[in-house]
N, C-alpha and C positions, 0 to 999 in steps of 0.2 A: 589454823587448820580447819576451823568450821567452814571457811569459804571454799576450801578444797573439797570438803564433803558436799557442800551445796552445789558446787560445780559438777561433781559426779552425778548427783541426783538429777540435775537439770539436763545433763548429757543423756542419761538413761531415759528421762521423760521424752526429750525431743527426738532421740534416735529410734525408740521403740524397736529394738533389734528383732524381737519376736512379736510381730504385729498382731497375731492371733494366738489365743491361748490354746491349751489342749482341749480336746473334745470331751464333753461330759454327757451323761444321759440322765434325764429326769427320772427320779425313782417313784414319783407319784404325781397325780394331776395337781397343778398349782396355778392359781390366778396371780399374775404379776403385772401391776400397773395397767390393768384393763385387758391384758392378754392372757388367754388360757394356754398354759403349757401342759400338754398331755404327757402322761407316763410314757417313757421310752423315747421321747423327743431328744435329738442330739442338740446340745447347747455348746456354743463356742464364744468365749469372751473376745470382744474386739478391743484389745489392749491399746492399739494405736489410737482409736477413737477416744478412749478415756484420757490417754496421755496428751491429746491434742484438742480437747473440748474447751471452747472459749467460756462456757458456763463455769467451769472449774478453774481455769487458768487465766482468764481475761485476755491475754495476748499470747496464745500458745505458739505462734510462729516465731516469736522473739526468744533469743537465748538470754535468760535472766536468772542466774544462780541466786540472786537476792530473794527470790520467791520462797526459798527454802531456809531462810534465816529469820530469826525473831528480831524484833526491834532492837534488842540488846546485842545482836550479832551472833547469837548462838544458833547452831544447827537445829532445825525443828525435828523432833522425834516423830517418826511414822506419819509423814504427810498423808492425809486421808485419800487423795486421788492418785498418788504415785504407785503404779503397780507394774514395774518392769519384770518382776519375777513371778507372775501369776498371783492368784488369790486363793484364800481358803485352805482346805486340807491338802490340796494338790500343788500348793506353791512350791517353788524350787527349794530343795533341801540345801543347796549350795549357796543360797543368797548371802549369808554372812561371810562365807569364805570369798565369794566373788567381790563383795564390797570391800573387804579388807585388802584383797589382792589389788584391786583397782586403786585404792588409796595409796598403798605402798609404791606401786609401779608409777603412778602419775607424779607423786612427790619426788621419787628418785629421778625421773626424766627431767622435771623442771628444775630440780636442784642442780643438775649437772649439764643441762643443755639449754641453749637459747634457740627457740623455734620461730621462724618468720616465713612469710610468703616468699616463694622462690623468685618470682618476678611478676611484673604487671602483665606479662604476656601469658601467664598461666594463672588466671584468677581461681580462687578457691570456690568450689561449688558444693554447697551443703545438702544438695538433693541426694537421695539414696537410690541404689539399685533395687528394683522391686524383687520380691521373691518370698519364699517361705520364711526366710530370715532376711532382714534388710542389711545391706552393707554400703560402704561409701563408694562413690565413683572414684576412679583414679585421680590422684592429686599430687602436686609437687610442693615440697616445703624445703626450706634451708635449715639445717641443724648444725649448730656450732657449739663447741665445748665452752662451758663457762670457766673452766680451769685455766 
């Protein structure tokens, strides 16, 4: 099951469903990495940029769940640069519920169904549709019962 958890983490990293975080406002003047942020400035986290930064991930364009596994095969706890649910005091309250639901749903689907590409005429495209939230482009797959 650690590989399933790592796959979920990698899918959340690569997809960046909500590419920009919520707006925040600076409560006081603060210098940050050479930049002066004035009190009242609107601040938005660029989650997509963090989840796809080569400095943190090496090869962010590749889907590699192994990056979330320890050398012994255990799921890494709290990977430092994975932030699909925001950060800090305003992070999503439903994060634990969402992760548990994804884990149960994905396991149930793959225990009961075999999923393959529909045909060579309909190649899978992993680019997303742009927007406030990102979603997949239309795609075709073949789903067959394992039973």
